[in-house]
Structure formats: C-alpha cells, structure tokens
N, C-alpha and C positions, 0 to 999 in steps of 0.2 A: 516587547521588551524583554533582553537578554542579558544573561550575568554566566563570561564566561569565567572557565575556570584553572586547575592546577595545569602548569606545563605550557600556559601563556604566555610568561616573560621568556622563558628559555626560547619560544618559537619566534618572540617579538626579534630577538637579538641575534638568532641566527638568519631570519629574513633580513634582516640591516647588514648582516655583516656576508649575505649572498649564500649562504650554505642552508638554506630550508627547505630541506630534502621533504619535509611537508606540506609545505605551500602547493595548495593544489591548483589555481588562478591558471591555468596557462595561455601564453602568447599565440598571435594568431599563427604562427608559423615553427606549431609544435610537430616536436620529426622523435622517429624511433620506433620500437616495438608499438602497435594496436595493441589492445586487451579486449575482451568481453564485458560489458558492464551491461546490466538489466537498465531500459529505457522504459519498459512497461511492465507491468506487473499487477498480482493481486493475490489473498490469501485463501487457500484452499479450506474446503469445509467440508462435512459429509452432506449428502441431498438426505433429504423425506422423500415421501410420497407427492409432494404438494410441487417439489420443485423438480425431480427426478424428469428427463425427458419420456416423453412415449415410449411404451415398448417399441412399437412399430417402427419408431423412428433410429432407437439406438441398436437396432438390428441392421436395419438399411436405409442410413438416413443421411444429410448431408446440414453439417452448423456451421453458418459465416457467423463471425460475430469480429466486429468493428472497433479496435482500440487505437486511441492517440499517444504515440510516442512523444516522451520528453525530453530526449537527447538523441543528435543527430551520431551517424556511422558510415561508413562505406559498406557494410553488409548487417545481415540482418542472422539473427537466428530464432527457433521458436522451440518452448518448456513445454513438452505436453503433459497434464498429471492425472497419475491416477492413487495417486494416495490415500483415498479411501475406499480406492478399490474392494470390491471380495473376489472378481473374477480377472481375469487377461482383459486388457484395454485394444482391441482389434480397430487398427485406421488402416482403412483400406488404400487411402491416397489424403493428399492435403496440399495449399495451395497457400500462396502469400500472394496480394496485390495492394494496389494503393486506392485507396476507397475513395468514390466521390465525395461522400460526407458522413457524419453520425447521422444515425436516420434512414439509410437507404442500402438496400444490399445492391447497388448496383460499385463494381469499380472501373477505375480509371482502363479506357481502352489500353490493348498492348501491354500491362503492365501484371498479367496473369504470369505467376511464374510456381510451379512443382514444388514442394519441398520433399524433400530427402533423408534419410535416414540408414547413415553408414552407406549409402549408396543404392538403399533400395526406397521405393515405394510406396511400400505398407511395413507399418510396423506393429507389434505384437508387445504393448507394455504390461509386465506382471503388474497384481496387486499390490499396492503400498509405493511403486516406484514413479517416479517421472524420466521421461528422455528427451534430451536435444536434439534440432533438426542438425542438418550439414547448415553448413553457413549458404546466404545468398546474396549476390551480389543485388543492393539494393541503395541508391544513395539516398538515405534516412536524414531528417532534420526532426529536431523537437517543433512538435504540432502538426507532426505529418502523421493521418487516419490512414490505417493500412485494415488490410481483410484477410481473417487468417477462417480457412476454409478446410474443413474435415469430413471424411465418411466414414461413418462407423458401421462397424459389420458386425457385432453379436451382441447379443441379449445377456450384456455384463449386469453383475447383482449388483452393489450399493456404486451409487454415481457419484464423481468429485464433481464441483465448482464450487463459484460465488455467487451468493442466490442477491448482493445489492450491487447489482452493475450499473444500474444508472444508464443502460445505455442497451439500445438494441439489438436482440441476438434474432440470429434468421435460421429456423428449421424448416428442412424439404425435402420429401422424400427420392429415394435414390441417389445415384451417384453423380452432384452435380459441383465436383470441386471447382471447377475449369469455366463456369457459367459466369457470363459479363453480369449476369443479374437472376436473382430470385423472386420473380412477381409473385407467385404462389405461395409463397413461403409465411408458415407459422411465426408469430413474434412473442419473441418471451424477453423480460428485463433481466435478464440470467445469464452468467459465464459460465459453459460446460467444459471440463477438463484443459484448460486454457490458464498456465502460472504464469508465463514468463514472456518477451521476448526480449531481444537483448542486440546490442548493435556491436562491430568491431570501432572503438574509438579511439580516441587520442591517449598518449601516454597518460594524460592527468586527468584526464576524464574520471568520473567518479560520480558514487547514486548514494544520495541521503535515503533510509527506508522511512518512512512515517507510518508508525504502529500503533493503533488505537481498536476505537470501539464505531460506533455508529457516528458520532461528528466525525472522524474521519472518512470513515464509510462513506459519507454524503448523505445523511437523512433529509431528506427533503430537497433534495438537489435537483434538476431540472433533465429529465432524461435525453439524454444525448446533448444536451447542451454544457457538460463537463466545466459545470460550475461549482463543484466540492471546492472548500481551503488547497486542498492540496495542490489541484488545476491555477488557481489563481497562483502559488506560489511556481508553480512551472511557467506561467507567465509572466511573472517577475524576473524572474529568473533568463528567458531569453529574451525578455526586455533591456533586462542591466547589456547583456552583452560580455560579462567579463569573465563568466564560469561556464565549464561543459560540465553541467549537474544535471541527473535526472532526480528526478523523484518517484517515488515508489508507493505508493498508496496500500497500506498493509492494514487495513481496516477493518472489521467485522461486525454488522449491528451487532446489541445484544452483548457484546464480549466483553467478558470479565481476564482479568489478571491472573485470579487465582483458581476459579473454577469455570467450567465449560459454560457456557450461555446459548447463544441460538448457533455457535462455533465453539470450534475449541481454547481453552485459556490463552492469554499471551504468552504464558508463561512454558508451555508445552511447545507453543507455535513458534520461539521467537528463534530455535535452529533452525528451521527451514524457511522459515521468512525473514529473516535479516543475515545472520549469518552465515547462511550456504549460499544466498545470493550475489551472484561477481561482480564486482567493483564496488561494492560498498565503504563507503568512507565515514559514515554517519549515521544513526540511528535517534530519530524520536519516538520516546514514548508519552503517549499520551491516553492515557487510562484512568480507571479507578471509579468512575461514577456507576456503574454499574452494579460494582462488587459495593457498593454503599449502598446503591437503591433497592438491590433485590434483598440486602437484609433485611432491610426497611418491608419491603412488601411480603415477605416471609414471615413477617413478625418475630422474626431471630436476635432483635436488637439489642441486645439486653448488654450492661455496662462490660460484663466480662466476654461478650462477641467483638466488642467495638474494643475493648484494649488488645483482644489475639487478633483483629484485625489488621489492626496499624500496626501492629510486631510484624506480620507474615505483610503486609502489603510493601514494607521495607526490606523486607528479607528477598521477598522476592526482585525488586528492584536491584540491590545490590549482587545477587547473583548475576542475573543480565547483563549487568556492567563488568563485573570479573570476567565474564566468559565473551562479554565483545572485544575490552580490551586485549582479550588472550588471539584474538583474531584482528587487530588492527585498527577496531572501528572504537569509536569515540560515542558517546551517549548522551545526549539530552533530554534532560527532564523537563515536562509541560505539566503544569499546576492542573486541576480538577475544576473544572469551570461551573457557576454555580447553578444549583438546581432546586432550590426551595418552593421555585413555585410549577413544580411537577405536579401535574396531578393522577400521574403513572406510577410512582414512588412515595409521594404524599409524604415526603421528610418532616420528620420531629427536629427540636435545637439539637439533639445529640448529636443526630445522623451531619448536621452542619457542623458541630464543632470536631465530627470525625476529618470531614472535607477542609476544614482551616488546620486539623492537624497535618493530616497527611500533605498539603501546600505548605506548610511553615517548615513540615523536614526536607520536600523538593526544596526549596529556597535553600536551605542552611546546608545539605547535605555535600559535604564536598565530593563525594565519588564520580558526581554528577558532573561531566565536562559542558554544561551550558546549559542555564535553565530559560524554558519559554515560559513567562508568568500570563499563560492565556487564560484564568480566571481574572486578571488584571485589567486583561484587555474588554474583556466580555459583562463584568459585572455592571450593573446599577450603584453608581457611587453613593445614591441616596439611601438603598437598599442593598448591602453587598453583598447578600446570601443570594440575589435575586439576580437574572440576565438584565441587562437594560433591557427597555423596550425597543430599540430599534435594532436591536440584536437577538430577539426572541423572537422566533419561527411562531409562537401561542402557544406551544406546552409547557412552557417553561424548562425544556430539559436543552433543545435543540437550536441550535442556531439558525437566526434569519439569513436571504442572500447574503444581507450587509453586514452580518454578525461570521459568514464564512472568509467573507471580503475581509475583513478586520485583523482574523484570524491570520492570513497571509499575509497584508502590510504589516502585520509587527514583527514580522519576521525580519531579525539585520541578517543580510545575505553573506557578509564576512564572517558568520560564525563556522560557515563551512567550508574558510580557505583551509583551515589547520587541523589536524589531530593529531597531538603527543604522542599514539599510540600506533600512529599507519605507516604501512611499511608495503611496498609493490608487491600485491600478491596473484 
C-alpha cells in the first residue's frame, strides 16, 4: 500500500491537459534522444580477508560474473569500481556476453564482445575511482542474463565488491576473458569490482533505486534464482508492460542508516548508490531495523539513546530527501517491518516502541513523495509486532520467499509514473 504525497494534484492536472512533462510511461513508439539508464547495479563495500579474492588470482586471474538486467536498450556499458581500493586496479582486458543461464559460466555462442575503455582494451583505475567502459552494441531486454568477465593483473591492496550477491561468480587462473566457459573455475557467491551495467534506453525510460539492508539485499533468497523482492518487482513491471523502468537493488546485509554495519552506512553511500546513478527518477528508502536492533544488542538502548536515535533517523531521512529532490529524484519511504521475534536482536518493548515511532513518522511526514507501508504487509494481524507466520523465514527478522513476493506485490506501479522534481538529466 502506498500514500502519494505533494505535487500529485498538479501532476494529475498537467497529465489531463497533455502537459505532463513528468509523466514517465513511454509509448510503444518512443522517439528522440536515447540516454543512459542503470539496468543492473549493486552497492559497493570494502572486502575483508574472508571475502577477498585469493592473491594468486588477483595478480593473474579471470573473474566472470553473471547478472540479470532489469531494463532493455540498444547498447550497454559497464562500470567497474575501485571505490574502496588502496592501490591501482589493473584490468588487462574485459568482455561481455549473453549468459546461458545463472549458475553457469557458459556464454551464448557468438555473443562474446571485448570491452574497451576510451578505445583501449586495458584500464588502470585509481584507488577510490570508478570507470565506465565504452558502449557495446547489444540488444538487451528486461530479464536478460549477461556475463561480464575481467582479467585482473596486479596485487592491489584493499578490494571492492558486494558480498551478498546470491549469484555464482567464477574465478579462474590466467587470462580467459574470451573463453566460452570456465569449467574448472572456483565459485563464490560474491561480486568483485562490478558496480553497474547501463543501457542506452528510450527517452522516458527511468530507474528506481531500492536502498536498504539485508531484506532488500535478499537474505535467504535462493542462489542464482533471482527471487529477492526487488526481482519480483522487476517481473511485475515486465509483465505489466506499461513502463520502461529499471529496478536497482542497493541493499547491503547488516546495513544501517546512521552507522557502518557490514558495509558503509546508507547516509554515506546515498550519493554514489542513488544520486550518481544514471537515469534515476525514484529512490525507495527501506532501512532502520539494524539501527534499532544493534542499539539493543550492544545494550545501549537507554531512554536517552532511543530518543536521540529517533531524531537522528528523522534528520537523516530529511537530508536524503532534500539531496534527492535537488537532483530531480523523488523519495518513497518504507516502514520498518516487525522483528519482535528475532532471537538475534531479542528486542524489548521499548525497542518496538521506537520502531513504531519511526513508522508513524514515515507515514505522516509530508516531505516523502510516497510511503510503502511494508510493516502492514508483513505483520501478523493478531500480533502486529511480529512477522506473520507465512511471511517469516523462521528467524523472526527476515521475510520468507512468500514474504518477499508479498512486498513486491504490494507496490503500486503507478507510484513511479510521476515525480514532482523530475527533469531530464
């Protein structure tokens, strides 16, 4: 369920008069200048020793990563990240191809194409930087699985990636970027140095970034099945067929809004994960359970700390909204889902009261451009501080597969049709 907010009446009047410059759903015969829109992406984080690629592969190894696009286009380009690197990232060569399927390193015969960077097959990316490849002709569509393969060539320091891929990545020795498959590769379920795949899309195509924690990242989702709640949302958009809209999953497991968790805090990564992405019209902010839960787990949940956190969460949301609006992006707030049954956080009634206070504020705060009441979607009607049994994965915190599907089903697609702040960028 959603509540639409300010600017909606004016937009409806403009649309009725045929003046809706902010109306995104394109016609089948969209014409005009195409533009770059993120079609797949993930949040970058600093890798520890447990997640890092083995040194021998990092010096001379091939990494093949299979990802699923959420929006089609006539060309693609790839953004490689060294955001948390401590040394130069050297990519000797890279390629892109249609993947046969998730869970396989095999690519479709004849589809392999080299990636170039300003015409060069190799690229050196400084620490802290991200580089975009040259465009490659590729007729992409929503649901297309593509394989991006890179040959890495130096023993760089700190590595960058995303730990919660829920997708198989292939690590093989030597230079094998143009190999049809990597049958002897080591497999991991992490992404390495890969930040975005963009498509050259129709003028009115846009992307929504869903930014949050492990519930968005897909804790408990099936490896290679693409059944996170955001994947269900992509499928709904494709089946509806009325919108050219990408969905970018910017969740980080263990992520918090205010402080670092297993990755950077959301408030510090909002610029890169939302504002800097191409073609973004909307952001869904769905976070807070770990802020409240860690306060409890660390035994810091005094009345004073709870009061301070409530104000800090409000201020952080308002700061993100203001920054997004200045970039022509609308922000939809999502309520925090129940976690009273979580053994990991073992919340008390005063923690639940904080969750309810945050949710009441999200529902009533007029600065949001809309509200997704995910609390109402997943809660047990007879015990509203708990997840409904059908929606509980079993840990009292994360949704089940049915719960993920329910979240996506509760999102009215028309909420993405307009943004009072949007402009062609």
